[in-house]
N, C-alpha and C positions, 0 to 999 in steps of 0.2 A: 348708429343707435340713437333713438329718441326716448327721452325720458319726459313724459308729461305730468303736470301736477295740476289739480283743481284749483288750489290755491298756493301761492308762494311768495316769499318776501326777499326784498333786496335791502341789504344791510349796507351803508357806506360811512366810513370814518374819513372825513373831509378835512384835510390840512394842505397847505402849499407844501407838499413833501417831494423829496427826490424819491427814486425807485427803491433805494435800500432802506430809508426810513419808513416809507409806506409798508415794506415788507415786515418790519418790526411791528406793526400794528395789527398784522394778521393774526398774532397770538391772542388778541382780544376777542377775536371772532370764532376762533376754533371751537371752544366748547358749546357755542351757540349757534352755530351754522353748518350746513352740510356741505358746502363747498366754498373756498376762499381764494382771492386772487388779488393781486396788485394790478390796478387798472391805470392806463394813461389817460388822464383827463384832458391834457394839453400837452405840448411840447415840453418834455422834461418836468411836467407836473402830474403826480401820481396820487392815487386814493386807494385805501384798503376796501375791498367790498367782499360781502359774503352773501350766499344765498341760503335761504331756508324753506324748509317744506311746510314747517308750522310756525305760529307766531312767536317771534323771539322776544327775549326780554331786554329792551333798550336800556333800562336801568343797570343791568347786570354788565352790559357791553360797555356802558358809558363808564362804569367804575374801573374796568379792566384797562380800558384805553388811557384813562385819566393817570393810572398807575405807570404805564408805559411812558406817557408823555412826561410825568415828573422825572423818571429815570433820565430822560433825554434834554431835561431842561427846558421843556415845551409847555405852552398852556393846554389844559385839557381840550381835545377836539371835539368837533361837533359830530354827533351821530345821528343820522337820519334813517328811518325805516319806511319803507314804501311796498305797499302790496301790489304784486304784479298779476298780470293774466297768465292763464296756462303757459307754461313756458318749456322749451327745449332746454333742459338744465346743462346737458354736455355742450352744447352749442355755445352758451353763455360762458362757460369755463374756458373753451377753446378760444374766445375772443381774447384773451389776455396771454394764451400761450403760443407765441410765434416761434419759427425755428431759430435754434441758436447755434451759432458757431464759436466755439471755444477752442482755441488752438486747433488741432486737426479733427477735433470731435464736432459732429453735427447732430444735434438733439432736434427731434421733431416728433409731433403727434401723428396719430393715424389719419387726422384730418387733412394733412399736409401731402398734396400729389406732386409736388415739384421734385424733380430728379435731385438727390443729394449733390454737392459739390464734387467734381473730379478729386479722386486721392483722399476723400474725408472718410473718417471712420464715423459712420451713420449709426444712431441709436433710435428706435421707435419706442417713445415713453408717452403714455397718455397722462393726462392730469387725473390723479387718483387720491384716495384717503390716505395713502403713504407718502411720506415725505421724499421729495427729490425728483424734480424734473428738470434741473438744470439751470433754471433761471434765479433760484435763491443765492445769495452773495456767498454762502458756505459751499453749496454743491458746485457752482461755477468755479469757485477758487479751487476746490480739489482737482477738478478736471484740468484747469491751467496748469497748477503744480505738477501733476501727473504727466501731462504732455510735456512739460520740460524734462522729467525724469527719463522718459521714454526716447527723448532726443539723445541722451548719453549712453543708455543701456537697455537691453531686452529684460523684461520681466518674465517670471516663469510661473510662480505659485503665488496666489494672493488671498488675503483674509480681509473681509470687509465688515467691520464692527458697526452694527446700527445701520443696516444696509439700506432700510426704507424701500424705495422702488426696486433697488438692486443696480441703480445706474453705475456706481463706481466700479463694482465688480465686473459689470458687463463691458464698460469702457476699457478695462484692463484685458479682457478677453479678445475685444475688438483690436487692441493694439499688439497682440501676439502673444499674451499670457497662455499657458496650457491648461490652467486649472484654477478656479475660484471658489472659496468658501465663504457663503454671506449669511451672517447671523443677525438677528433683531430681537429685542425682548417683546415686540408686538406680533402677535400671530397673524393679524391682517397683513402688516407689511410684509412677512415672509410669502404671504399667499400672492400678494401684488407681485412681488420680486419673481416668484416662481412663473407666474402668467408672463411677465415681461421676458424673462428668459427664453420662454417657449415662443413667444411672438418674434424674437430677434435670432431664433435659431441657435441659441446658446445653452439650452437646458442640459445637453449632455457633457457640458464643461463645468457645471455649477454644482455645488451642494448646498442647500439652503437649510436653515434648522432655526427654531425659536430657542434663543439662548440669553442670559444675563451676562452681558461681558464675554469674557474668552473662556471662562471655566465650563467647557463642554466637551463631551466626548469628540464631537465632530470636529473641533478645533484641534485637539491633540492628535487626532488620527491623520491629519494631513499636513501636519509639520514637516520641514520648516517653511517659513514664508518670507520670500525676499522683497514682497510689497505687502504693506497693510494700511489700510483705510480705517480712520475712526472718525466719522462725522457725526458726532453726538452734542454734548453740551460741556461747557467748561468745567462744572463741578464733578460730573462723572469721569471726564478725562483725567482730571487730577487724582480722583479715588482709584481710579483703575491703573494708574501710570505704570506700576510694577507689573501687573499682568499683561497689559497691552504691549509695554516695551519689550518684554522677553519674547514676544512672537516675532520680532524683527531679527532675522538672521544677520550674521555678520556680512557686512556690505549691503544690506538691504536697506529700503526706506520706508518711512511712516509719514503719512500725510494726515493732518488732524484739522478739523473745523467744527463749527457750531459754537464758537466763542466770539465774543464781542472783542474790539480792538484793545480796550482797556484790560482784559483777561489774559491777553496773549503772553505778556511777560511770565505771568504766575505758572500757566500752563507749561509754557517752554521750559522753565526752570524745573518742574517736575519730572520732565523726560531728560533733561541733562543730567540729573541725578542717577538716571537709570543708565548713563553711558551713551546716550545719543547726542548728536551735534546737529545744530540748526544749519540748514542748506539753503532755506527760502522762506521768505515771509510774502504773503499777498493779502493786501487789504482791498475789500470789494465794499464799499460803502461803510457800514458800521461793522461788517463782519470781518474776521481775520482767518486766513488758513496758513498753517505751520507745516513746512515740509522738513523732516528730520531725518537723520542718517546713522546707521551703526557702522562704525568704522570696521573694516574688514580684518 
């Protein structure tokens, strides 16, 4: 697919950053650009980049980037805006989306023609407006934690809260789960997840719905869940601790992400109060994934 634009703009937030920190600056671009990515400028040197179909507000982006930099103890970064000739947008996004091997999961876009590694659980996920192509520290942490879980047991019924592209629910189905419920507060994310499920031949095993947290009839209807994902943010994870934790059946697992390293202790404590125990912590750059388990 080729998307042409008469005019387009490239916005770069340039600091000598590693991949994880470059990803954090993508948040400064989300409200002002149509596509975002972490771009490798040089070996182990990354930049946050965004593409806009209309003239962006450099001042607003600079202000947002300065706030993020302050939170990480960095100087405000340089923001550059460059007008581009007519551009194939999808190709530009794909430049930064290479196949990923995370445990036994192999995540690739439709532009990748190579055969997946033998015995890998392959998922085709294209860069989209919904969150979750596997390259973010939170999503990759969830996939690695889940890979460790399915090394020790089989999962059967899955709930994915804040599903984004549907990647975690689909990963569970690839690993042998029989059924998955995927919910998100964003209707566009649910539409993307539904499309991805069809592309990967998993639509018949997934139920998707717009829902704010777990208080929805589609979640109640398909209980109990022996595997729950919640890749959202620290504050809603704490606020929803009681509701999310009660969806984890005895002997079941919960994998949570979307939280910064410094937020992990507070989030974990909220779920320990609900009777769950920590089984694994995975740090990927500035992001932490927590795997917790409800005793049988």
